[in-house]
C-alpha positions as CSV (number, residue, x, y, z in Angstrom):
1,X,75.9,184.8,223.4
2,X,75.5,183.7,226.6
3,X,73.2,185.0,229.7
4,X,73.5,184.3,232.8
5,X,71.0,185.0,235.3
6,X,72.1,185.9,238.6
7,X,69.9,185.8,242.1
8,X,70.9,185.7,245.6
9,X,69.3,182.6,247.2
10,X,68.8,182.2,250.8
11,X,69.9,180.3,253.1
12,X,68.2,177.1,252.8
13,X,69.5,172.9,253.5
14,X,70.1,171.4,249.9
15,X,67.3,169.0,249.2
16,X,66.8,166.5,246.4
17,X,67.2,168.2,243.1
18,X,63.6,167.9,240.8
19,X,65.4,167.7,237.8
20,X,63.1,168.7,234.5
21,X,62.9,170.0,230.9
22,X,61.2,172.6,229.4
23,X,61.4,172.9,225.6
24,X,59.4,175.9,223.3
25,X,58.3,175.1,220.1
26,X,58.8,177.6,217.6
27,X,57.3,179.2,213.7
28,X,58.0,182.4,212.3
29,X,57.3,185.0,214.9
30,X,55.3,182.1,217.1
31,X,56.4,180.5,220.3
32,X,53.9,177.8,222.2
33,X,52.5,177.6,225.0
34,X,51.0,175.4,227.2
35,X,48.0,176.2,229.3
36,X,48.6,173.6,232.6
37,X,44.6,171.8,232.9
38,X,46.0,170.0,236.4
39,X,49.1,169.0,237.8
40,X,51.9,171.2,239.1
41,X,51.3,174.6,237.5
42,X,47.6,174.3,236.7
43,X,46.0,177.8,235.5
44,X,49.4,179.4,234.0
45,X,51.2,178.7,230.5
46,X,54.3,177.3,230.1
47,X,56.5,175.0,227.2
48,X,55.9,171.5,227.6
49,X,58.6,169.4,229.7
50,X,58.4,167.7,232.9
51,X,59.9,165.4,235.1
52,X,63.3,163.3,234.0
53,X,62.9,159.4,234.8
54,X,65.8,157.0,236.0
55,X,68.2,156.1,233.4
56,X,66.3,159.3,231.1
57,X,69.0,161.0,229.1
58,X,67.8,165.7,229.3
59,X,66.9,165.5,225.7
60,X,65.5,162.1,225.3
61,X,62.8,163.1,228.8
62,X,62.7,166.7,226.4
63,X,61.1,164.5,223.2
64,X,59.5,162.2,225.8
65,X,57.3,164.2,227.8
66,X,56.6,166.6,224.4
67,X,55.2,163.3,223.2
68,X,52.7,163.0,226.2
69,X,51.6,166.3,226.3
70,X,50.9,167.9,222.9
71,X,51.3,164.5,221.0
72,X,53.9,165.9,218.9
73,X,57.8,164.6,217.4
74,X,60.3,166.5,218.1
75,X,62.9,166.5,215.6
76,X,65.9,168.7,216.5
77,X,66.1,170.5,219.6
78,X,68.7,173.2,221.1
79,X,69.3,173.3,224.7
80,X,69.7,176.6,225.3
81,X,69.1,176.6,229.2
82,X,69.7,175.6,232.3
83,X,68.4,177.7,235.3
84,X,68.1,176.2,239.2
85,X,64.8,177.4,241.7
86,X,64.5,177.3,244.6
87,X,61.4,178.1,246.4
88,X,59.6,177.4,249.5
89,X,59.6,173.5,249.5
90,X,61.5,172.4,246.8
91,X,64.7,172.3,244.3
92,X,64.2,172.2,240.4
93,X,67.0,172.1,238.2
94,X,65.7,173.1,234.6
95,X,67.5,172.2,232.0
96,X,65.6,174.7,228.7
97,X,65.3,174.1,224.9
98,X,64.1,175.3,222.2
99,X,61.8,173.3,219.2
100,X,62.4,174.4,216.1
101,X,61.3,170.9,214.0
102,X,58.8,168.5,214.8
103,X,56.4,165.5,212.7
104,X,52.1,166.4,213.9
105,X,49.9,169.0,215.1
106,X,50.4,169.8,219.0
107,X,46.8,168.4,220.9
108,X,45.2,169.6,223.6
109,X,45.0,166.2,226.3
110,X,44.1,165.8,230.1
111,X,47.1,167.7,231.3
112,X,47.9,170.2,228.5
113,X,45.9,172.9,226.2
114,X,48.8,174.2,223.5
115,X,48.0,177.6,221.6
116,X,50.6,179.5,219.5
117,X,51.2,183.3,220.4
118,X,53.0,185.9,218.7
119,X,56.7,186.2,220.2
120,X,55.9,189.9,221.1
121,X,52.7,189.3,222.9
122,X,53.4,186.4,225.0
123,X,51.2,186.6,228.4
124,X,53.8,186.7,231.1
125,X,51.4,188.1,233.4
126,X,49.5,184.0,233.1
127,X,53.3,182.2,233.5
128,X,55.3,182.1,236.8
129,X,56.7,184.8,237.9
130,X,60.8,184.0,236.6
131,X,59.6,183.4,233.6
132,X,59.8,187.3,231.7
133,X,63.5,187.4,233.1
134,X,65.1,184.6,230.5
135,X,62.5,183.0,228.4
136,X,63.1,186.1,225.6
137,X,66.9,185.7,225.0
138,X,66.2,182.3,225.1
139,X,64.0,181.9,222.1
140,X,66.2,184.3,220.3
141,X,68.9,182.1,220.8
142,X,70.7,182.7,223.5
143,X,72.4,180.3,227.0
144,X,71.1,181.1,230.3
145,X,72.9,179.8,233.4
146,X,71.7,180.5,236.8
147,X,70.0,180.3,240.0
148,X,66.4,181.7,241.6
149,X,65.1,182.3,244.9
150,X,61.3,182.8,245.4
151,X,60.8,183.6,248.9
152,X,57.2,182.6,250.6
153,X,55.4,184.8,247.9
154,X,57.3,183.0,245.1
155,X,58.6,187.0,244.0
156,X,62.5,186.9,243.0
157,X,65.0,188.7,244.8
158,X,68.2,190.3,243.5
159,X,68.2,190.0,239.6
160,X,71.5,190.9,237.7
161,X,72.0,189.9,234.2
162,X,75.7,189.8,232.8
163,X,76.5,188.5,228.9
164,X,79.3,186.7,227.7
165,X,79.9,185.9,223.6
């Protein structure tokens, strides 16, 4: 099943896209989220991940960032989404992964404090505003694509979902 996320975008000059990955470790009925301690997104929960480095594939970026941020070696990952996010100054290409096999125990680092949450207790009120629109679907294995435009206050405009089997 594929879920397509469409949000009306306002006119904006196309800037350089910052390609990024975000991944979610899954363990039974739990998901690992990282509390961001510094840098972009400080004070929010999210998956682990980060910026694509020159010459890297998205899978390689996801593997590297997970090791750097929580000291875990990914054994198996599945790409479950691509979302283009426009905010007031930047454009992000977000590549989303589910991770269901890894070695090591997630550890706190200078950047991330990892915490396990029950899938029905995800703290969306402490996450990015658009996470509640797509995260549950991707955690359930659906592939999400779309575009999100944040206005000046960080709110989202004109949400529409459609499903493709």
